[in-house]
C-alpha positions as a Markdown table, in Angstrom:
| # | Residue | x | y | z |
|---|---|---|---|---|
| 1 | Unk | 0.0 | 0.0 | -0.4 |
| 2 | Unk | 1.3 | 3.5 | -0.7 |
| 3 | Unk | 1.8 | 6.0 | 2.3 |
| 4 | Unk | 0.2 | 9.0 | 1.8 |
| 5 | Unk | 2.8 | 11.9 | 2.4 |
| 6 | Unk | 2.0 | 15.9 | 2.6 |
| 7 | Unk | 4.8 | 17.9 | 0.8 |
| 8 | Unk | 5.8 | 21.1 | -0.4 |
| 9 | Unk | 8.1 | 21.4 | -3.2 |
| 10 | Unk | 7.5 | 24.6 | -5.9 |
| 11 | Unk | 10.3 | 25.5 | -8.2 |
| 12 | Unk | 11.0 | 28.4 | -10.7 |
| 13 | Unk | 11.3 | 28.2 | -14.2 |
| 14 | Unk | 12.2 | 30.9 | -16.1 |
| 15 | Unk | 8.9 | 33.2 | -17.7 |
| 16 | Unk | 8.3 | 35.8 | -20.1 |
| 17 | Unk | 6.8 | 38.9 | -18.6 |
| 18 | Unk | 4.4 | 41.6 | -19.5 |
| 19 | Unk | 6.3 | 45.2 | -20.1 |
| 20 | Unk | 4.1 | 46.4 | -17.0 |
| 21 | Unk | 6.1 | 44.0 | -14.8 |
| 22 | Unk | 8.6 | 45.3 | -12.4 |
| 23 | Unk | 12.0 | 43.8 | -11.5 |
| 24 | Unk | 12.9 | 42.5 | -8.2 |
| 25 | Unk | 16.7 | 43.1 | -8.3 |
| 26 | Unk | 19.0 | 42.1 | -4.8 |
| 27 | Unk | 19.9 | 44.9 | -2.6 |
| 28 | Unk | 21.8 | 43.3 | -0.1 |
| 29 | Unk | 23.0 | 39.8 | 1.3 |
| 30 | Unk | 23.6 | 38.6 | 4.6 |
| 31 | Unk | 25.4 | 35.6 | 5.6 |
| 32 | Unk | 23.7 | 33.4 | 8.4 |
| 33 | Unk | 25.7 | 31.8 | 11.5 |
| 34 | Unk | 25.1 | 28.6 | 10.1 |
| 35 | Unk | 27.3 | 26.4 | 7.9 |
| 36 | Unk | 26.7 | 23.1 | 7.6 |
| 37 | Unk | 29.8 | 20.5 | 6.2 |
| 38 | Unk | 28.1 | 19.0 | 3.3 |
| 39 | Unk | 25.1 | 20.2 | 0.2 |
| 40 | Unk | 21.6 | 20.6 | 2.0 |
| 41 | Unk | 18.9 | 21.8 | 0.5 |
| 42 | Unk | 15.5 | 23.9 | 1.8 |
| 43 | Unk | 12.9 | 22.5 | 2.7 |
| 44 | Unk | 9.5 | 23.9 | 1.8 |
| 45 | Unk | 7.8 | 25.8 | 3.5 |
| 46 | Unk | 10.0 | 28.3 | 4.8 |
| 47 | Unk | 8.2 | 31.0 | 7.6 |
| 48 | Unk | 9.0 | 34.3 | 8.9 |
| 49 | Unk | 7.2 | 36.5 | 11.8 |
| 50 | Unk | 6.5 | 39.8 | 12.7 |
| 51 | Unk | 9.3 | 40.7 | 13.9 |
| 52 | Unk | 10.8 | 39.8 | 10.7 |
| 53 | Unk | 12.5 | 36.5 | 11.9 |
| 54 | Unk | 12.9 | 33.5 | 9.4 |
| 55 | Unk | 12.3 | 29.9 | 10.0 |
| 56 | Unk | 13.6 | 27.8 | 8.0 |
| 57 | Unk | 13.5 | 22.8 | 7.7 |
| 58 | Unk | 17.1 | 21.9 | 5.3 |
| 59 | Unk | 17.3 | 18.1 | 3.6 |
| 60 | Unk | 20.5 | 16.0 | 3.2 |
| 61 | Unk | 20.8 | 14.8 | -0.6 |
| 62 | Unk | 19.3 | 11.4 | 1.1 |
| 63 | Unk | 16.0 | 12.7 | 2.8 |
| 64 | Unk | 16.8 | 13.4 | 5.9 |
| 65 | Unk | 15.3 | 16.9 | 7.6 |
| 66 | Unk | 16.7 | 18.6 | 10.4 |
| 67 | Unk | 14.8 | 20.6 | 12.7 |
| 68 | Unk | 13.5 | 23.7 | 12.2 |
| 69 | Unk | 15.9 | 26.6 | 12.3 |
| 70 | Unk | 14.8 | 30.2 | 13.2 |
| 71 | Unk | 17.3 | 33.0 | 12.3 |
| 72 | Unk | 16.9 | 37.2 | 13.3 |
| 73 | Unk | 17.2 | 39.5 | 10.5 |
| 74 | Unk | 20.6 | 39.7 | 10.6 |
| 75 | Unk | 21.5 | 35.9 | 9.8 |
| 76 | Unk | 22.1 | 34.7 | 13.5 |
| 77 | Unk | 20.6 | 31.2 | 14.5 |
| 78 | Unk | 18.8 | 31.9 | 17.9 |
| 79 | Unk | 17.4 | 28.5 | 18.2 |
| 80 | Unk | 17.0 | 25.0 | 17.0 |
| 81 | Unk | 13.4 | 23.1 | 17.2 |
| 82 | Unk | 13.0 | 19.6 | 17.4 |
| 83 | Unk | 10.1 | 18.5 | 15.2 |
| 84 | Unk | 11.5 | 14.5 | 14.5 |
| 85 | Unk | 7.9 | 13.2 | 15.8 |
| 86 | Unk | 5.8 | 15.3 | 13.5 |
| 87 | Unk | 3.4 | 13.9 | 11.6 |
| 88 | Unk | 3.0 | 14.9 | 7.7 |
| 89 | Unk | 6.1 | 16.8 | 6.0 |
| 90 | Unk | 7.3 | 19.8 | 7.5 |
| 91 | Unk | 3.8 | 21.2 | 9.0 |
| 92 | Unk | 4.5 | 23.4 | 11.9 |
| 93 | Unk | 3.4 | 26.9 | 12.7 |
| 94 | Unk | 5.0 | 30.0 | 14.2 |
| 95 | Unk | 3.7 | 30.8 | 17.6 |
| 96 | Unk | 3.6 | 34.8 | 19.3 |
| 97 | Unk | 7.2 | 35.3 | 20.8 |
| 98 | Unk | 8.8 | 33.1 | 18.2 |
| 99 | Unk | 7.9 | 29.3 | 19.4 |
| 100 | Unk | 6.8 | 26.8 | 16.9 |
| 101 | Unk | 3.8 | 24.2 | 16.7 |
| 102 | Unk | 3.3 | 21.4 | 15.4 |
| 103 | Unk | 1.2 | 17.8 | 15.2 |
| 104 | Unk | 3.0 | 14.5 | 16.9 |
| 105 | Unk | 0.8 | 11.4 | 16.8 |
| 106 | Unk | 1.1 | 10.3 | 20.4 |
| 107 | Unk | -2.0 | 8.2 | 20.9 |
| 108 | Unk | -3.8 | 9.9 | 19.0 |
| 109 | Unk | -3.1 | 13.4 | 17.7 |
| 110 | Unk | -1.7 | 15.9 | 19.2 |
| 111 | Unk | -0.5 | 19.5 | 18.5 |
| 112 | Unk | 2.9 | 20.2 | 20.8 |
| 113 | Unk | 3.9 | 23.8 | 21.4 |
| 114 | Unk | 7.9 | 25.1 | 21.4 |
| 115 | Unk | 8.7 | 27.6 | 23.5 |
| 116 | Unk | 11.0 | 30.2 | 21.6 |
| 117 | Unk | 14.1 | 29.1 | 22.9 |
| 118 | Unk | 13.0 | 25.7 | 21.1 |
| 119 | Unk | 12.2 | 23.8 | 23.9 |
| 120 | Unk | 8.9 | 21.4 | 24.5 |
| 121 | Unk | 6.5 | 23.5 | 26.7 |
| 122 | Unk | 2.9 | 21.5 | 26.6 |
| 123 | Unk | 1.1 | 19.9 | 24.2 |
| 124 | Unk | -3.1 | 19.0 | 23.9 |
| 125 | Unk | -4.7 | 16.1 | 22.4 |
| 126 | Unk | -7.0 | 17.2 | 18.6 |
| 127 | Unk | -10.6 | 15.5 | 18.7 |
| 128 | Unk | -11.9 | 14.4 | 15.6 |
| 129 | Unk | -8.6 | 14.1 | 13.8 |
| 130 | Unk | -8.8 | 11.4 | 11.6 |
| 131 | Unk | -6.2 | 13.7 | 8.4 |
| 132 | Unk | -2.9 | 14.2 | 7.1 |
| 133 | Unk | -2.1 | 17.7 | 7.8 |
| 134 | Unk | -1.1 | 19.8 | 5.3 |
| 135 | Unk | -0.8 | 23.4 | 6.9 |
| 136 | Unk | -0.7 | 24.5 | 10.5 |
| 137 | Unk | -1.8 | 29.0 | 11.6 |
| 138 | Unk | -2.1 | 29.9 | 14.7 |
| 139 | Unk | -3.7 | 33.0 | 15.9 |
| 140 | Unk | -2.6 | 34.7 | 18.6 |
| 141 | Unk | -5.6 | 34.3 | 21.1 |
| 142 | Unk | -4.3 | 30.5 | 20.8 |
| 143 | Unk | -7.0 | 28.9 | 18.3 |
| 144 | Unk | -5.4 | 26.9 | 15.4 |
| 145 | Unk | -6.3 | 26.6 | 12.4 |
| 146 | Unk | -5.3 | 23.6 | 10.6 |
| 147 | Unk | -5.8 | 21.9 | 6.9 |
| 148 | Unk | -5.2 | 18.4 | 5.4 |
| 149 | Unk | -6.6 | 15.4 | 3.5 |
| 150 | Unk | -8.7 | 13.1 | 5.7 |
| 151 | Unk | -7.3 | 9.6 | 4.9 |
| 152 | Unk | -9.2 | 7.0 | 2.7 |
| 153 | Unk | -11.9 | 4.5 | 4.4 |
| 154 | Unk | -11.1 | 0.5 | 4.7 |
| 155 | Unk | -13.4 | 0.1 | 1.9 |
| 156 | Unk | -12.6 | 3.2 | -0.4 |
| 157 | Unk | -8.7 | 3.7 | 0.4 |
| 158 | Unk | -7.9 | 5.4 | -2.7 |
| 159 | Unk | -10.0 | 8.3 | -1.5 |
| 160 | Unk | -9.4 | 11.8 | 0.4 |
| 161 | Unk | -11.3 | 14.9 | 1.4 |
| 162 | Unk | -10.2 | 18.1 | 2.0 |
| 163 | Unk | -9.9 | 18.9 | 6.0 |
| 164 | Unk | -10.0 | 22.5 | 7.3 |
| 165 | Unk | -11.3 | 23.1 | 10.9 |
| 166 | Unk | -10.1 | 25.6 | 13.5 |
| 167 | Unk | -9.1 | 23.9 | 17.1 |
| 168 | Unk | -9.2 | 25.9 | 19.9 |
| 169 | Unk | -6.0 | 26.2 | 22.5 |
| 170 | Unk | -6.9 | 22.8 | 24.2 |
| 171 | Unk | -7.5 | 21.0 | 21.7 |
| 172 | Unk | -11.4 | 21.3 | 21.3 |
| 173 | Unk | -12.5 | 21.3 | 17.0 |
| 174 | Unk | -14.8 | 24.3 | 17.1 |
| 175 | Unk | -15.6 | 24.3 | 13.6 |
| 176 | Unk | -15.1 | 22.5 | 10.6 |
| 177 | Unk | -14.5 | 24.6 | 7.0 |
| 178 | Unk | -16.8 | 23.9 | 3.7 |
| 179 | Unk | -14.6 | 25.6 | 1.0 |
| 180 | Unk | -15.4 | 26.1 | -2.6 |
| 181 | Unk | -12.1 | 24.3 | -4.1 |
| 182 | Unk | -12.6 | 21.6 | -1.8 |
| 183 | Unk | -14.3 | 19.6 | -4.6 |
| 184 | Unk | -11.8 | 20.6 | -7.3 |
| 185 | Unk | -8.9 | 19.1 | -4.8 |
| 186 | Unk | -10.2 | 15.8 | -4.1 |
| 187 | Unk | -11.5 | 14.7 | -7.5 |
| 188 | Unk | -7.6 | 15.8 | -8.9 |
| 189 | Unk | -5.4 | 14.5 | -6.3 |
| 190 | Unk | -7.6 | 11.2 | -7.2 |
| 191 | Unk | -6.9 | 11.4 | -10.5 |
| 192 | Unk | -3.2 | 12.1 | -9.8 |
| 193 | Unk | -3.2 | 16.3 | -10.7 |
| 194 | Unk | 0.7 | 17.3 | -10.5 |
| 195 | Unk | -1.2 | 20.5 | -8.5 |
| 196 | Unk | -1.7 | 18.5 | -5.5 |
| 197 | Unk | -0.3 | 14.8 | -5.8 |
| 198 | Unk | 2.8 | 13.5 | -7.3 |
| 199 | Unk | 4.6 | 9.7 | -6.6 |
| 200 | Unk | 7.3 | 10.3 | -5.0 |
| 201 | Unk | 11.3 | 7.8 | -5.8 |
| 202 | Unk | 9.6 | 6.3 | -3.2 |
| 203 | Unk | 6.4 | 5.5 | -4.5 |
| 204 | Unk | 4.5 | 7.1 | -1.4 |
| 205 | Unk | 1.8 | 10.1 | -2.5 |
| 206 | Unk | 3.3 | 13.5 | -2.1 |
| 207 | Unk | 0.1 | 15.9 | -1.4 |
| 208 | Unk | 0.6 | 19.7 | -1.1 |
| 209 | Unk | -3.0 | 22.1 | -0.5 |
| 210 | Unk | -0.6 | 25.1 | 0.0 |
| 211 | Unk | 0.1 | 27.3 | 2.5 |
| 212 | Unk | -1.1 | 29.3 | 5.4 |
| 213 | Unk | 0.1 | 32.1 | 7.4 |
| 214 | Unk | -0.2 | 34.7 | 9.9 |
| 215 | Unk | -1.7 | 38.5 | 8.5 |
| 216 | Unk | -0.3 | 41.1 | 11.0 |
| 217 | Unk | -4.9 | 41.6 | 11.4 |
| 218 | Unk | -5.1 | 38.7 | 13.3 |
| 219 | Unk | -6.5 | 36.5 | 10.5 |
| 220 | Unk | -4.7 | 33.9 | 8.9 |
| 221 | Unk | -4.6 | 33.5 | 5.4 |
| 222 | Unk | -5.4 | 30.5 | 3.5 |
| 223 | Unk | -3.8 | 29.7 | 0.2 |
| 224 | Unk | -5.2 | 27.2 | -2.0 |
| 225 | Unk | -2.5 | 26.1 | -5.0 |
| 226 | Unk | -5.1 | 26.3 | -7.8 |
| 227 | Unk | -3.9 | 28.9 | -11.1 |
| 228 | Unk | -5.8 | 31.8 | -10.4 |
| 229 | Unk | -3.9 | 31.5 | -6.4 |
| 230 | Unk | -7.2 | 31.0 | -3.8 |
| 231 | Unk | -7.1 | 33.1 | -0.4 |
| 232 | Unk | -9.5 | 32.8 | 2.2 |
| 233 | Unk | -8.7 | 35.6 | 5.4 |
| 234 | Unk | -10.2 | 33.1 | 7.9 |
| 235 | Unk | -10.7 | 34.9 | 11.8 |
| 236 | Unk | -10.5 | 33.5 | 15.1 |
| 237 | Unk | -14.1 | 32.4 | 15.3 |
| 238 | Unk | -13.7 | 29.9 | 12.1 |
| 239 | Unk | -15.8 | 32.2 | 9.4 |
| 240 | Unk | -14.5 | 33.0 | 6.2 |
| 241 | Unk | -14.2 | 37.5 | 6.1 |
| 242 | Unk | -13.3 | 37.3 | 2.6 |
| 243 | Unk | -12.3 | 35.5 | -0.9 |
| 244 | Unk | -9.5 | 36.7 | -2.8 |
| 245 | Unk | -8.8 | 35.3 | -6.4 |
| 246 | Unk | -5.4 | 36.2 | -7.8 |
| 247 | Unk | -4.4 | 36.0 | -11.1 |
| 248 | Unk | -1.0 | 35.0 | -11.9 |
| 249 | Unk | 1.1 | 37.4 | -14.5 |
| 250 | Unk | 2.0 | 34.3 | -16.7 |
| 251 | Unk | -1.2 | 31.7 | -17.3 |
| 252 | Unk | -0.3 | 28.1 | -15.8 |
| 253 | Unk | 0.9 | 30.1 | -13.4 |
| 254 | Unk | 1.0 | 28.0 | -9.9 |
| 255 | Unk | 1.2 | 29.6 | -6.3 |
| 256 | Unk | 4.0 | 28.9 | -4.2 |
| 257 | Unk | 4.9 | 31.3 | -1.6 |
| 258 | Unk | 3.2 | 33.8 | 0.4 |
| 259 | Unk | 3.4 | 36.2 | 3.3 |
| 260 | Unk | 1.5 | 39.7 | 4.5 |
| 261 | Unk | 2.9 | 42.6 | 5.6 |
| 262 | Unk | 0.4 | 45.5 | 6.1 |
| 263 | Unk | -2.5 | 44.8 | 4.4 |
| 264 | Unk | -0.8 | 43.6 | 1.2 |
| 265 | Unk | -0.1 | 39.9 | 0.0 |
| 266 | Unk | 2.3 | 39.0 | -1.9 |
| 267 | Unk | 2.7 | 35.7 | -3.8 |
| 268 | Unk | 5.2 | 33.9 | -5.7 |
| 269 | Unk | 4.1 | 32.5 | -8.8 |
| 270 | Unk | 6.1 | 29.7 | -11.1 |
| 271 | Unk | 5.8 | 26.6 | -13.3 |
| 272 | Unk | 6.4 | 23.1 | -11.8 |
| 273 | Unk | 10.3 | 22.3 | -12.6 |
| 274 | Unk | 12.1 | 18.8 | -12.8 |
| 275 | Unk | 14.4 | 19.2 | -9.8 |
| 276 | Unk | 14.0 | 21.1 | -6.8 |
| 277 | Unk | 16.6 | 24.4 | -8.1 |
| 278 | Unk | 15.1 | 26.0 | -10.8 |
| 279 | Unk | 15.8 | 30.0 | -11.8 |
| 280 | Unk | 12.9 | 32.9 | -12.6 |
| 281 | Unk | 9.8 | 33.6 | -10.8 |
| 282 | Unk | 6.9 | 36.2 | -10.7 |
| 283 | Unk | 5.4 | 37.9 | -8.1 |
| 284 | Unk | 2.3 | 39.7 | -7.4 |
| 285 | Unk | 1.0 | 41.9 | -4.6 |
| 286 | Unk | -2.2 | 42.8 | -3.6 |
| 287 | Unk | -4.6 | 44.8 | -1.4 |
| 288 | Unk | -5.1 | 42.5 | 1.8 |
| 289 | Unk | -8.8 | 43.5 | 1.9 |
| 290 | Unk | -9.8 | 43.7 | -1.3 |
| 291 | Unk | -7.3 | 41.9 | -3.5 |
| 292 | Unk | -7.2 | 44.3 | -5.7 |
| 293 | Unk | -3.6 | 43.9 | -8.3 |
| 294 | Unk | -0.5 | 46.4 | -7.4 |
| 295 | Unk | 2.1 | 45.5 | -9.0 |
| 296 | Unk | 3.5 | 42.1 | -10.5 |
| 297 | Unk | 7.3 | 41.4 | -10.2 |
| 298 | Unk | 9.5 | 39.2 | -12.4 |
| 299 | Unk | 13.0 | 38.0 | -10.4 |
| 300 | Unk | 16.2 | 39.7 | -11.7 |
| 301 | Unk | 19.5 | 37.8 | -11.8 |
| 302 | Unk | 20.3 | 36.1 | -8.2 |
| 303 | Unk | 17.2 | 36.6 | -7.1 |
| 304 | Unk | 15.6 | 33.0 | -6.1 |
| 305 | Unk | 14.8 | 30.6 | -3.5 |
| 306 | Unk | 11.7 | 30.2 | -1.4 |
| 307 | Unk | 9.8 | 33.5 | -0.5 |
| 308 | Unk | 10.8 | 33.9 | 3.3 |
| 309 | Unk | 9.2 | 37.2 | 4.5 |
| 310 | Unk | 7.7 | 40.1 | 2.7 |
| 311 | Unk | 7.6 | 43.8 | 4.1 |
| 312 | Unk | 6.2 | 47.2 | 2.7 |
| 313 | Unk | 7.1 | 50.6 | 3.3 |
| 314 | Unk | 9.5 | 50.3 | 1.4 |
| 315 | Unk | 8.9 | 47.3 | -0.6 |
| 316 | Unk | 11.3 | 44.3 | 0.0 |
| 317 | Unk | 11.2 | 40.5 | -0.6 |
| 318 | Unk | 13.5 | 38.0 | 1.5 |
| 319 | Unk | 14.7 | 34.9 | 0.1 |
| 320 | Unk | 17.2 | 31.9 | 2.1 |
| 321 | Unk | 19.4 | 30.4 | -0.6 |
| 322 | Unk | 22.3 | 27.9 | 0.2 |
| 323 | Unk | 25.6 | 29.3 | -0.8 |
| 324 | Unk | 28.0 | 27.2 | -2.4 |
| 325 | Unk | 29.9 | 27.2 | 1.1 |
| 326 | Unk | 27.1 | 25.6 | 2.5 |
| 327 | Unk | 26.3 | 28.4 | 5.0 |
| 328 | Unk | 22.3 | 29.5 | 4.5 |
| 329 | Unk | 22.3 | 33.2 | 3.2 |
| 330 | Unk | 19.3 | 35.8 | 3.8 |
| 331 | Unk | 19.0 | 37.6 | 0.4 |
| 332 | Unk | 16.9 | 40.7 | 0.3 |
| 333 | Unk | 15.5 | 42.5 | -3.1 |
| 334 | Unk | 14.1 | 45.4 | -3.6 |
| 335 | Unk | 11.9 | 46.4 | -6.7 |
| 336 | Unk | 14.0 | 48.3 | -9.6 |
């Protein structure tokens, strides 16, 4: 029987852009304090918090995945979070004050909370959790939004159901959400649509739905990996307060990274690549309240890697890259 694994690997292909598209160019590069004795690749998704600190996990060529590392904006490694017991692939949410939450299977699914220093602080059991998690976001008030795929039944093991739910800080189910794209996603996964599911080299089924990030307005932005991109803005009470539809700069592009800053939403779009490292990408910035497009950007030379953080006023995009000397670097890019 094939095993279901939640994973998100999106690569950027070189793409033509319109004459109205601006270009992102390198503005600064900050080497981090983390140096490794062998090559590592960056596991997606990456994340950042309200202070601009960056969170990333690295993979070895054999597929082993390390702890989540937190870096300051100046590249200093501040903490490491051991998520080796987590369920799913690289599923974690940033907590207030720099901690991390993840899902573990300890006689049933639990949310495990790590403090800002990387140490395990607490754990709560989740009610009615019979799904493989793909996305996790933590509200400032402690509620948690979880999204993933429900496992097939014994009678129909090859079926999948999209699952999105709000839990309170004690792990109790508050509300299960039904989103417009769920039926489309379920049919696509069962059909082997590469937007959501693909077979890995180990014969497992890898599934990705999109990304979830906490906005500075206190809402969670939940992106479905459709083209155009669909982003649901969800409150701490589980209400979908609005739905944003974001058109990519080029037809056929799929969304990857997403970040929110001061009522602006930045989304990376790209085509799928054969390998994990590709050149070129497109970025769209829209108003987080209306979805109205503000600007399109193309990646200039040396701009690449996962979009890990975004800041407005002035507009800056932050990427994580691995140098030839096996060091993580923070690349800041600005429009020119």
